[in-house]
N, C-alpha and C positions, 0 to 999 in steps of 0.2 A: 776379555782380551787375554791372550797368552803372555804378552809382554806389556808392562805398564808404559804408557807414553807413546806407543805406536799409533800412527794415524790409520783410520779405516776409510775405505772407499764408499761410494753411495749405495752399493748393492751388497755390502758385507753380510747383511741378514740373509740374503738369498744364498750366498755361499755356505752359510751355516746350515740352511735347510737342505742344501745339496750334499752335505756331508764332507765339505772340503777339509783338508789338512792344511794348517796355516804355518807360516814362518815369517820372520822379519826380513824385509828387503827395502833398502833405501829409506828407512824410517817409517815404513808402512807394514801393516799386518796383511800379508798377501796369501791367497790360496796357492799352494804348491801342487796339489793333485786332488783328484776326486776318486776316480776308479783305478788310478795308477798311471804313472808317467808314460810307460810304453804303450798302453792302450790309447791314451790321449794323443800321443805323438802319431801313432798309426792312423787314428781317425783323421788327423789333419792331412796326412799324406794321401789317404785313400778316399776320404769323404769330406768332412768339414769339422772344424773345431772352433769353439767360441772362447775367447780370452777376455777377462776384465783387466785392463791395464790402465785403469783410471788413476793409478799412482803417478803416471807420467806427468811431467809438468806442462803447463800451458801459459803462454804469455803473448801479449799483443803489442806491437810497435805501431803507433799511430801518429799521423801528422804529415804535413807536406814534406816530401823528400825521404819518407821512411824507407822505401826500397833502396834508394841510393845510400842511405846511412847504413842499413844492415849489410849491404854489399861491401861497404868499406871496412866492415868489422869482421864478418865471417868469411871462411875460406872459399866456398864455392861461388860461382858467378851467377848471380840472380839475373843478369842480362841474358842468360841462356833460356830463361823461361819467362812466363808472363802470367797474368791473372788466370786463376783456375788450375794452376800447376803447382806441384810441391817439389822440393829439392833436399837431398841429403847434404848436410854441411857440417862444419866444425867450428867451434869457438876455441881459439888458441891463445896461448900466452905469448909474450914478446920473444921468448926463446924457442917457440915452436911446439911446446907441449900442448896437450889437448885438455882444455877445461871441461869440454863436453862435446858429444856428437848429437846432432838434433835434426829435426825436419823443419824446414821453413816453407810455409804456405803463402804463396803470393796472392793475396786477396785483391789489392789494388796498389797503385803506386804509393798511396798514403796509408796503407795498412798491410803489415806482414804479421802473420800468426805463426808462433813458434811452439814446437813440442820438444822440450829438452828431457833429459833423464830426471827422475824424481829427486834424487839426492843433490843434483847440481842446479836445479831450477833457480833457487835464490841467488846463487853466484852468477849465473848467466844474466839474470835480470839486473843485478847490481852493476855488473860490468857494462852492460849496454846503457843503462840509465845514466851512469857516470860519464859516459862518452857522448851521449845524445845532445844535439843542439837544442836550444830552448823551445823550438817549435814542435819537438817530437817528444812524446811520452811513451814510456815503457811500463806496461802494467802486468803484474803477476796475477794470472787468472787460474792458478792451480786447482782451486776448488769450484771453479765456475763451470767446468765441463768434465764429463766422464769420457772414457775412451774404451770402446769395445772392438776387439779384432775378430773378424769372421774370416777364417783362412782355410783354404782347401778347394778341391775340384768342384764341390757342391756349394761353394759360397755364393755364387750368383743365384742359385735356386733359392737359398735362404732369404736373400734380400728381395728377390722378386716376389716371394710369398707375402712379404710385408709391405709391398708397394714402394720400396725404396729404389732409387736410381742405380743402375748397374752398368750402363753403357758408357764406361769411362776408360780412357787409355791409362796405362801404367803411370803412376805418380801424378794423376789428375784428381781433382776434387770438385764437388758441387754442394751447394747448400739447398737442403730439401725440407719439406714439412712432413711430419709423421704424426697423425692424430692430433693435429693442432700444435705440435711441438717442433721447434727448429732442430735439425740435425745435420751436421756436416758429414758428407759421405766421401771417403778418400780411397783411391785404389792403391793403397800402400800396405805394408806389412813387414814382418820380421821372421818369416818362416820359409821363404823361397817358393811358396805356393801362390796361385791365383787367389786374391783375397781383398778384403776391404777393412778399413778402420772407420768406425762411426763415432762421432763426437756430439752427443746430445747435451743439453744442459744438465748439470749435476743434480738439480732439484727434481727433474722429471725422468731420471735415468732408469729407475727400477722397472717401470712399465715396459720400456723398450727391451731391457735385458730379459725380462720374463718371456716376452714374445719371441726373442731370439733363441732362448733355451728351447722353447716349444718347437720351433722350426728346425733347429739343429738336430734335435732328437728325431723329428719326423724324417730327416734326411739320413738317419742312422749315423749321425756324427756324435760328438761328445763335447761337453764343457771341459776346458783344459786349464791347467795351472802353470805356474812358472817353471815347474820341472820339465814339462814338454816344450815350453817356449825356449828353454835353454838348449835342450837336445836338438831341436829343430834349427835354431840359429847357428849352433856349432856345426851341424852338418853342412850348412851353407857357407861357413867361414865368415859369418857376419860378426863384427866386433861387439864386445860388451865393454862399456867404459869401466875402467878399473881393472880390466884384464888385458884386452888388446890395444886399448887406448888409455892414456892417462897424461898427467902433466910431465911424466917421465918418458912417455912413448909418443913419438911424433907421427904425423900422417905418413911421412916418408918411410919410416920404419915399419908402419902397419900396412904398407902397400895401399894406402888410401889417397894417393896422389891424384887419382881420378876425381876426387871431391875437392880439389884445390884449383882455383881459377888463376893459374900461373900468369896469364896475360893481363890480369887486372892491375890497375895502378898501385893499389895497396890493399892490405887486409892485415889483421893482427897476426904477427909472427912471420910475415912474408920474408923479410930479410934473412932470418935465421933458417927458414925452410929452404929458401933458394940456395943458401950456402951449404946446407946439409945435402941437398940433392946434387949439387955440383961436386962435392967431395966424395959422395957415396956414403950411404948410411952404414953405421957400424954393426947393425943387426937388422934382419928382415923377417917379417912374419910369413910363415909357411905352415903347411899342414903335415900331420903325421898319421899314418895308418899302421896299426899294430900288425905285425907278422905272426906273433905268438898270442896265446891266450893271455889276456890281461887288459886292464883299462888304465891308460895314463890319466893323471889328474893335473890340476894347475900347480904351478910352482915346483915342478920336478925337473931335476937336472937332465939335460940332453948331452950325450957324449958321442963323438965321432972319432974313430980310430984311436980310442983310448983317452982322448982329451976332452975337456969340457967345451961344449960348442953352443950352448944356449939353454933356454929354460922354457917350459910349457907355460902358456897363459890361460888355457882352458883345456879340459879333457873330459871325455865321457864315453859311454857305450853308445854306438850308433844303432838305434833300432832298425833303421832302413838297411844299412849295410851289414849289420850283425858282427861288427868288429869294434875294437877300441879305436878312438880317433882323438886327435888333439890339435890345437893351434900352438905354435911355438915361435919365439923370437930366436933366430939362429944366426950364426956367423954367416955373412954373405957369401963366403966361399963354398958353403954347402948348398947344393942345387937340387931341384926335384929329380928323383931317381936314386939319390944317395940313401944308404942304409945307416941308421943311427940307433943308439940305445937310450932308452929313458929309464932313469933310476926310480923304479916303483917300489918304495919302501925297502930298498936294499937289493931288489931283484932287477936285473937288466932285461928290459922288454924291448925286443927288436922291432923297429919301425921303419917304414919307407917314407921318405920325404916326398910330399906331393904339393901341388898348387891347388888350394881350395877353389871351388866347393867340392865336398865329398859326394854330393848328390846334385844332379842336374836341376837348376831352378826352373820353375814354371810360372814366374811372376808376370811375364809380358804376354 
């Protein structure tokens, strides 16, 4: 291990065989790249990429009334979906800050499966467990399941070759059997491409991962690391907790109000978020496209007409657009089409304000 104390996923040894470069992320030793971030990014956009994201958390809420309980806690409205469907949602504090963003899988009325971010799993589980009525249990299953993401135009071809189900609508899932092993197949992802996320049991994950590597290579795709995952999600304007969402950044500021069930009777943080929405957020998340050569990065000052007007939350080079792009929290008076300057290590980088995504999504 490159850093003592970091957790490793169930197929870490395969990543070593594949020549991965590693880095710490959320307490885990994660593959950042193999052949290079740009090549892996391009493979996802043009063919297919395979990600091991087993560091993501997993938790199950079980017991009579589980769906109703989760719906009273998390922001989105589970009443909009039913068994076999998944939903992006948020776990908020009483003052509207975001503890985590996560996916909720509606298994049955008495079972909701959750996939939080790695570093926030314990906190989400603790908050839900503390609030749950006696008949409901909240179980941390972080190391019970692996998560493999197969993303890109050829993702269906890869799963078909392994006999896994692919005829799923966006944000739907089904439980399947692969060579005697259970695997949950989800039409979800974090890249903006048509794709799937597979959740096999942790203990039997290596066999499936090796089979996926073989089929992805046959499709002229690539195994991809967190570097490409970050450039892909930034091109889509997807938030990363700790950057575009945090206990200091609300869903209203992050333009994630679509993931809030405003008509629900209650959820954690509802009163604060309603008040903020009514008053108007003091800052709003938008995108920046560089007009000059240069790459904006996170936590850089944004200026408009000579005054400080915001800060970048994420920034990178877009392999698809071949320009520097960023997400930024800006003064709400600044609207798409405005020109701003980002302070890139003392140099003013001219950028145009846009409404993300920077690349058209192909998820649906």
